[in-house]
N, C-alpha and C positions, 0 to 999 in steps of 0.2 A: 543606445537606450531601447527600453521594453516597456511595453505597455502590460500593465495587467488590467483586465476587467472583471469585477465582479458583476454580477446579474443579479437582480432581485425587485422588489418592491419599498419606493420611501413610505418612512410614517412609521412608527410604533407600533400600528395595529397588524402591521407584516411582518416584522423584526423576528423573528422567531418561526417563521411559517419556512414548511420543507422548499417552497420555492426560492426561498434566501438565503439558501446554502452558498450562494457565491459571494453575498455582501460578508457572511461571517470567514470564510476565506480570507478575503481581504483583511478584512478587522481583526484577523489572529498574525498576519503578516505583519501586519502595521505595529502591534503593541508588541510582539517579540523583538524585531529588526531597530525599533528606535524611528521609526520615519516620521517626519514631520504632521504639523496637527493637518485633518482633513479640511479643505477649504472649497468654498462653492466656487466651482468656474464651470465652463461648457453643459450647464444642464446636468452638472453631476456634484458627486464631494471628490475630490483629489487631496492625494496624499503620496510625498517625493518622499527618494530614499537610494540607499546605494547599497551594493554588495560588493564590497571592495572595489573596481574599477566601473563596475554594470551601474549604470545606473537606473531606476525603477521608477515610472508612475505609475499608482495606485487609481482605480476608476472605479467609483459606484454610480450610476446614472440614477438620476434623481427623476426620470420622466413617464416612470414607470414600462413596465418589462417589456410591451410593445413596440414601444418607441425608443427603445435604449441604443440603435444605433445613430441616434441623432448627436448624442453625446460622445459616443465613440468616434464617428467620424470628424466631430470637431476639434477632439483633442488630438488626434493622431494628425489632422492638418494643422493643429498651431504646433506640435512638437516635430512635425516630419517624419513621422514612423510609419512605415511600410506595413500592410497587413504581413508578411511573416513574420515582424518581430511585437506582433498583436495576441496575447493570450489571453480568451476569456472564460472562467471559470464558472460553471453553471450546471443545476440539478439535471440530473438523468434518470429518466422513468425506466428506462431497458436497462437498468446494470441496478443488483443488489444492493441493498443498505450499507454504506460504507468500501464499497467496491470504488476502483478510481483506473480512468483510461485516459492517455493522453493520445491526442489526434491533432493533424494539421490539416485544414482544409476540408472539405466533404458538404454534405447535405446539412439542412440543419433538423430533419426530423420530424418539424413542426412547432418545434418550440418559440414560443413567439418572439421572445431575445432575439435568437440567433435569428430569423427569421430579419428582424428588423434591421441587425447588423449586415446580413446578405446585401440586403436592398441599399444600405450605403455603403458596402467596402467591398462586396464580392465575397469569395466563399475561401481566399485562399488564407486566413488567419486560423491560428491555433489554439483551440481549447481545451482544456480539463474538465472531464465529463464527469460529476459528482452524483455516485448512485445513490436513489433515495426509494429506490422500490416501485412498486407500482400497485394499485389497489385493487386491478385484476378485472375491470371492465372499466371501457373508454367513458362512460358515462359519470364515472366516481372519481375518472382527474382534477378535475377543476377542484371541487371541493378537497382533495387529498393534499394536491400540491400547495393551495392556499389555505392549510388548517397545521399548527405549531408541531412540529416533533414530540412524540410521546416523551415520557419520562424514561422508558425503555430504551429509547434512542439515545440517552446521553453519553454512555459508554464508550460505542462507537462513534459518534459524533465526535467526540470530544478527542480520540486517538485520530481519526482522520484529516482534523484543521489541523494537531497539531505537526501528523507527518507535511503535510503540506508546507507548512512553515518549519520545517527542518530542511525541506527542501529547495527550498524558494530559491536561494541561490545559486544552486545546481539550474535551475527552471531558465533563471536571468541569464547565465553562460549558455544556455542551449543545451546542454546536457540533460535529455531528457530519461535518459535510462537511470541516470543516479536519481534525480527526483524522483521516479518511481519508486527506486528503492529504499529514499528515506520514509515514502509513504509505507510501504511494507513492513519496514522495520517496526513501525508503530502499531499498524495493524494486525501483525503477527509475528512479534519478536521470536529470535532464535530461542531453544531452549538449549540452558546451560549442561555440558555435556560432563558430567561429574566423575563417569568410569564405574559408577557404583552398583553391585546387583539391582537387576530390578528386583522391587520388595516381591514381587507376587512369583518369584523364581523358584523351585524349588531346590534344595540344599543339594547339591553334589553330591551321590553315594560313592562310597570306598569301595574299592575291586577287589571282588571277592576271593579269597585265599584259599588255593587250593592243595591241600596235600601232597607232596611227589609220589608217585607208587614205585615201590620198590625196585617190582622187577621191571619196570622202562629202562631201557639204553640210557647210558650218560649221556646227554647232548652234546660234553663240550669232553670227551675223553682225553687225557693225558698221554705224555707219550710213552709211558710203562702199562698203559691199558693193554690189557688180553686182547687175542684177535678177534675170539668170539663177538667181543664188544661189551662182554657184561661188566656194570661198575662194579667196584669192592665188595658196595653194601649189598649187591644182588648175589653176589658170588659167595660171599658170610650164609646170606638168608639160604640158598641153595645147600650150602653147607651142612647145615641142620636139619633138613628136612626127613 
């Protein structure tokens, strides 16, 4: 059994904030894979589903970001899920928008939601870091993460969320590489190879045709060729000089 945790802040006011990308990831997984309805439990919203034989619990804490650990600890204790089977989806300032990194264990890097989970469970859980970019100055961070995604972000955001949904079964099975490949296929799909010549390529030029020199020796003389090596054409030319 796996526990997927999405971090964010509850309420319509925050629903489209950059800080809520963890909630968005879980919402996409639940909608695409037919998870049960969201129910209130453990100071959170919970939905259950399966990927084959792998049972997965989705958890969206409703305690606000800086108290997320309370809900995660309560759910983990109830379902008897160890930290290594918990994966937390969260926004990441230090990654470019649309980038994703999968990590097991480590520090919280000042993220309030991770800080709270650290305090309740330690650092052994996994996390999916979802890049939202950085505003450029630390004083602007709070306003930046609590602001909605811009219209210009919707393209990469949709690709990222779809990729997470595509790879969710692999993540539940513990195959992190296949999960990341599924995300990469959405963000930067491979270009089909048609074998056609590039439109900007210059057409091939025919090789220049050079007339043979009648005075040149025959490069392939036959068995009856004279000893001096002259070709029949050359001997004929010499005869009429």
